[in-house]
Residue, then its C-alpha position, 0 to 999 in steps of 0.5 A: m775448299d774442303r779443309e777436313g784433311l788439314r792437320v789444323v782445321p780452323e786455325a790453318v789461316p793464310g798468313v797467320e802462323d801458330e807460334s806455338a807449333p814447330p816449324a814443320e807443322q806450320g808448313a804442313q798446315t798449307g802444304t808449303a813452308p812458311g817462307d815459301q808461302a810468304g814469297t808466293t803471297a808477295r810475288r802474286g799479291t791480290f791476284r794469286a788465286l788466279s793460278s788455280r785453273p778452276f778458280r779462273l773458270y769460275f771467275a770468268g763465268q761469274v763476271a758475265s753472269a753477275s754483270g747481267t744480274f746488276l744490269q737487270q737490277t738497274a733496269i728494274g729500278w728504273l722501270v718500277l719507278r717509271l710505273t709507280g712514280s713512288a719511292t716508297e713503292l720502289g722500296l717495297v717492290l725491291a724488298v720482296g725479293g729478300i723476304p725468302s732469305l729473310l724468313f728461311g735464309p739460315w736454313g740454306g746453309t744447312v743444305a750447303d754443308r751436306v750436298n755437292l756444291r758444284l751440282l747444286l750451283i748448276g741447278t740454281q744457276t739454271a733456275y735463275g736463267l729461266l726466271a730471267g728468260l721469263l721476265w724477258a718474254l713478258a716484257v716483249a709481250g708488254k706484260a712486265s707489270v709491277a705484279v710480275i716483277i714481284a712474283i719473279s723477284v720472290a721466286g728468285g729469292v727462293v732460289g737464293i736461299v741455297d744459292s747465295p751461301s753455296r756460292q760463298a762456300f764454293v770459292s774455297s774449294l777452287v784454290m789452295p789454303q794459302d790462296l783463300s784470302s786472295a780468292v775471297s777478294l777476287n770473288g768480291v771484285v767479280m761482283n763489284s766489277a759487275r756493278v760497274v759493267g751492269p749499271a753502265l750498260a743498262g744506262v746505255l740501253i735504257v736511254t737508247i732502246g729501253t729496259t726490255p733488252c736488259f732482261a734479255v742480256n741477263a737471261l743469256s748471261y747465265l749460260a757463261v757461269i753454267a758452262a764454267l761449272v759444268v767444265l771445272r773440277p774443284l781441287r777438293p771435290a765437294a763431300r756428298g751427304r756430309r754429316t754435320a754437327g746439328g743444323v741452324r742452332a748449332g751454327l748460331r752457337y758456333a758463331a756466337s762462341r767466336q768473336q771473329l764471327w759474330l763481330p762481322l755479323v753484327m756490324m754487317a746486320l746494322v750497316g746492311l739494314l740502313a746503309f746498303n740500300f742503293p737500289v732505292i736511293l740512287p734512282v731517286l737521287a738521280s731523278r728527283t734530286f739532280h733532275g736527271s735521266g736513266g743515264t744520270y742513274g747509270l752514271l751514279s751507279t757506275m761511279l759507286s761500282i768503280g770505287s767498289v772494285a778499287g776497295s775489293l782489290a785493295v783488301g786483296f793486299i791485306p794478309h789477314p783481316r783485323r778488327k781495326y780494319l773492320m772498324t776503319t772501313a765502317l767509319a769511312f763508309g759512314a763519312f762518305l755517305a754523309a758527304t754524298a748526302g751533302a753533294p750539291d750536284v751530280a759531279v760532286a755526287c760522283l766523286t763522293l759515291l766513288a769514295t763511298g764504294a771504295a770504303a763500302f766494299s772494302f768493309v764487306t770484303l773484309c767481313s766476308t774474308t774474316l768469316q770464311l777464314h775463321s770458320s771450320p769446313a763443317y760449319r762454313g755453309r751455315i756461317m755463310a748463310l748467316w752472312v747472306y742473311v745479314y747482308i741480303g736478308t736485311t734488304p726487305v726491311g731496309s728498303i722499306i725503311t729507306g723508302a719511308i725515310i725518303s718519302a718523309a724527309g728526302v733522299r739526303a736524310a736516308l743517306l744520313t741515316g745510313a751514315a749514322a748506322c756505319l758510325v755506330a757499327g765502327a763504335i761497336a768494333a772499337r769497343v769490343r773486348t771479348p776474351p780470345h777463343v781457345d783457337a790460338t791463331l784466331t786471336d789476332l782479330a781481338s788484339a789488333 
């Protein structure tokens, strides 16, 4: 949301009050009295953002579109592994889509800070739909080769340079300030619910009629989110041509000056590089370790996703993210990855992946919520671009590293490598003791 109209911009955080401010000013930060805000939060909990009609429309559109995206991603992973028979090549193919974000991702946030986000998102979602339709048409014609998949993935990565940070920043324009943490949590639930529906449907389609219908479903799913974006009107219209303080360098300086911003970014960079490579790991775990089929792959992906939804929903009940939560979820993520590495069969792996998903996406949602709540509207696009950069932009390098580890030492070694990265990230959070920033209500992360 555009919070330029608030009296205190970066400090107006849901559930966190400036004790030095008089009661009247505290209430003015959110437009409600502190007691009213607390009652609202307690009454509606993690779903309170759904009271906003624009957010409900966006939420519904994203569920359909994101489910199609993960359905296609699952199908591509299985198709590429079938065509190449190599985990290393699978990692390389999945990596190329992240190269544009790796090279140019931070600049996408500068665009997001200066344009009308709703109109921009209509354009990017239309582009995604056309790319999915192209892949569908080529698959029907029998021309969906590895080279075609790479080309379409790169094109999608170019669109994602501006789409990803814009989607992250757009959510805050759809709800009132006191509901922002709920909106961020539910936005994570959208993606993680899609991780359940998409792979589950992909597993059924792959086993019964093949991978081509998966591409068709994804292409059609974009109509839902485009329709939602056309119909909805943000509670605070996106500023057009907003003047921002500098570009990428200014955003980096802003993030570096606030521990509440650089700590989750550093942790996610490490974890994202080595632990979030499930599209490379799960196909190999299903087919080679457990000697399963596409249905096995879909089952493992679904169990991971169910845990992800549970983790994201649980985070919605946390009034405000704190450093100890980031540390705890990172350590839990690492522990459950190690447990998955030791799983003797599919049944045990399903249980450990369920717990892994809950820990992993609790961590992701906490990091994202921290960044959105603690960044000024003037910098939010660039901060979320940095977030996308460390979360998604690390995919090319991480996929290549993971594929190489699998080829050299097996998929269990790749899981243990990811576990070690999570433990290191947790250790960093445990030892960070930087001085609090002058923004009074932002210091709770350090004192947690």
